[in-house]
C-alpha positions in Angstrom: 39.0 83.4 -53.3 38.7 81.8 -56.7 36.6 79.0 -55.3 34.2 81.6 -53.8 34.0 83.5 -57.1 33.5 80.2 -59.0 30.6 79.3 -56.7 29.0 82.7 -57.1 29.0 82.6 -60.9 27.8 79.0 -60.9 24.7 80.3 -59.1 24.3 83.0 -61.7 24.7 80.8 -64.7 21.1 80.0 -65.4 20.0 83.7 -65.3 23.2 85.2 -66.9 22.0 85.2 -70.5 18.7 86.8 -69.6 20.3 89.5 -67.5 23.0 90.2 -70.1 20.5 90.4 -73.0 19.1 93.5 -71.3 22.5 95.2 -70.9 23.6 94.2 -74.4 20.5 95.9 -75.8 20.6 99.0 -73.6 24.3 99.7 -72.9 26.8 97.6 -74.8 25.2 97.8 -78.2 27.2 96.0 -80.9 30.3 95.5 -78.8 30.3 91.7 -79.0 30.3 91.6 -82.8 32.7 94.6 -82.8 35.4 92.7 -80.9 34.7 89.2 -82.4 34.9 90.2 -86.0 38.4 91.5 -85.4 39.6 88.1 -84.1 41.6 85.8 -86.4 43.5 82.5 -86.2 44.0 80.8 -82.9 41.8 82.7 -80.5 41.7 82.6 -76.7 38.6 84.0 -75.1 39.2 84.8 -71.4 36.2 84.7 -69.1 34.2 83.0 -71.9 31.2 82.6 -69.6 28.2 81.1 -71.4 29.6 81.6 -74.8 27.5 84.6 -75.8 30.2 85.7 -78.2 30.3 82.4 -80.2 27.8 83.5 -83.0 30.0 86.5 -83.8 33.4 84.9 -84.5 34.6 84.4 -88.1 34.0 80.8 -89.1 37.7 80.1 -89.7 38.8 81.0 -86.2 40.0 78.2 -83.9 38.5 78.9 -80.5 39.8 78.2 -77.0 37.9 79.5 -74.0 38.6 79.6 -70.2 36.3 80.5 -67.3 36.3 79.7 -63.6 32.7 78.7 -63.5 32.0 75.1 -64.5 28.2 75.8 -64.7 28.9 78.7 -67.2 31.1 76.4 -69.3 28.4 73.8 -69.4 26.1 76.3 -71.0 28.9 77.4 -73.4 29.5 73.9 -74.5 25.8 73.4 -75.4 25.8 76.7 -77.2 28.9 75.7 -79.2 27.3 72.4 -80.1 24.1 74.1 -81.2 26.1 76.4 -83.5 28.2 73.6 -84.8 31.3 75.3 -83.6 34.3 73.5 -82.3 35.7 75.0 -79.2 38.2 73.9 -76.5 36.5 75.1 -73.3 38.2 74.6 -70.0 38.2 75.9 -66.4 40.9 78.3 -65.8 42.0 81.5 -64.0 42.6 84.6 -66.1 45.3 85.7 -63.6 47.3 82.5 -64.3 46.6 81.2 -67.7 47.6 77.6 -68.2 49.1 78.1 -71.7 52.7 78.5 -72.9 54.0 81.9 -74.0 52.9 83.1 -77.5 50.2 80.5 -77.9 47.5 82.5 -79.7 47.0 84.9 -82.6 44.2 86.7 -80.8 43.2 87.1 -77.1 39.8 88.5 -76.4 38.0 89.4 -73.1 34.5 90.8 -73.3 32.9 92.1 -70.2 35.0 89.9 -67.9 37.9 92.1 -66.6 35.4 94.0 -64.4 35.0 90.9 -62.2 38.6 89.5 -62.1 40.3 90.4 -58.8 43.6 91.5 -60.3 42.8 92.9 -63.7 46.3 94.2 -64.3 47.7 90.7 -63.8 45.0 89.3 -66.1 46.0 91.7 -68.9 49.6 90.8 -68.4 48.8 87.1 -68.7 46.8 87.8 -71.9 49.9 89.6 -73.3 52.1 86.7 -72.4 50.1 84.1 -74.2 49.6 86.3 -77.3 52.0 85.9 -80.2 54.1 88.8 -81.4 52.0 90.8 -83.8 48.8 89.3 -82.4 45.7 91.2 -81.4 44.3 91.9 -77.9 40.6 92.7 -78.0 38.8 94.1 -75.0 35.4 95.5 -74.1 34.1 96.4 -70.7 32.4 99.0 -68.6 35.0 101.4 -67.2 35.3 104.5 -65.2 32.9 107.1 -66.6 34.1 110.3 -68.3 32.2 112.6 -65.9 33.3 112.9 -62.2 29.7 112.9 -61.0 29.0 109.6 -62.7 32.3 108.2 -61.3 31.0 109.0 -57.9 27.9 107.0 -58.6 30.0 104.1 -59.7 32.0 104.4 -56.5 28.7 104.0 -54.6 27.7 100.9 -56.6 31.1 99.4 -55.9 30.4 99.5 -52.1 27.8 96.7 -52.9 29.1 95.0 -56.0 32.7 94.4 -55.0 31.9 92.5 -51.7 28.9 90.7 -53.4 30.3 89.7 -56.8 33.8 91.2 -57.1 32.5 93.5 -59.8 34.3 96.8 -60.4 33.0 99.8 -62.2 35.9 102.3 -62.2 38.7 100.3 -63.9 40.5 101.3 -67.1 42.2 98.3 -68.7 43.4 100.4 -71.6 46.0 101.9 -69.2 47.6 98.5 -68.7 47.5 97.7 -72.4 49.5 100.9 -73.2 52.0 100.2 -70.3 52.7 96.8 -71.9 53.8 98.5 -75.1 50.9 97.5 -77.3 50.0 99.6 -80.3 46.4 100.7 -79.9 44.8 100.4 -83.3 41.3 101.3 -82.3 39.6 102.5 -79.1 36.1 103.8 -78.6 34.2 105.0 -75.5 30.4 105.6 -75.4 27.5 105.6 -73.0 28.8 108.7 -71.2 32.2 107.1 -71.3 31.1 104.1 -69.3 31.8 101.5 -72.1 35.2 101.1 -73.7 36.3 98.8 -76.4 39.9 98.3 -77.5 41.7 96.7 -80.4 45.5 96.6 -79.8 48.4 94.8 -81.4 51.3 93.2 -79.6 54.6 94.5 -81.0 56.4 92.1 -83.3 59.8 90.8 -82.0 62.6 93.2 -83.0 65.2 91.4 -85.1 68.4 90.6 -83.3 71.0 93.4 -83.7 68.4 95.9 -85.0 
């Protein structure tokens, strides 16, 4: 399954930035800078893609990125070099992150959970590698607020899930809350189709407290 997804996104790599520029302008707005400016310290970006978020990170962040498309990562490496930004970019599966527990101060996923087969497992993995007190930052298209629009999303999924594994009716914020995160900020816009979340992992409770 992952090899098939990797091959699909490898084929999309050369056109991805052009296509996403349209959606960033007309749907997602300032969501990339919104999430990136909330990142701090050691940052893991899951589904880093072509590195479209790189210009928006604070200069003092230390960036690691994973993606399952080598072609996408190749573009991301060139973008990082052009920006003069150091970044550890590697192939990886969001559903089984190859990092020890509590490795990062911030974990960010922008417009990637929609295409990960098991998004609940991916969010759980993000929580695992996040340090206590660290931030989880998410932005994605989600199930619309209106039932009529959700019905349209359901129709789209009949095509997009078999073709690209892309889902339109997910709601990652549900999993974030189930994992006990403190949701500091959450916003929905675009008829409720876009949601961005800033949540903090609870600090470890002192022994005996």
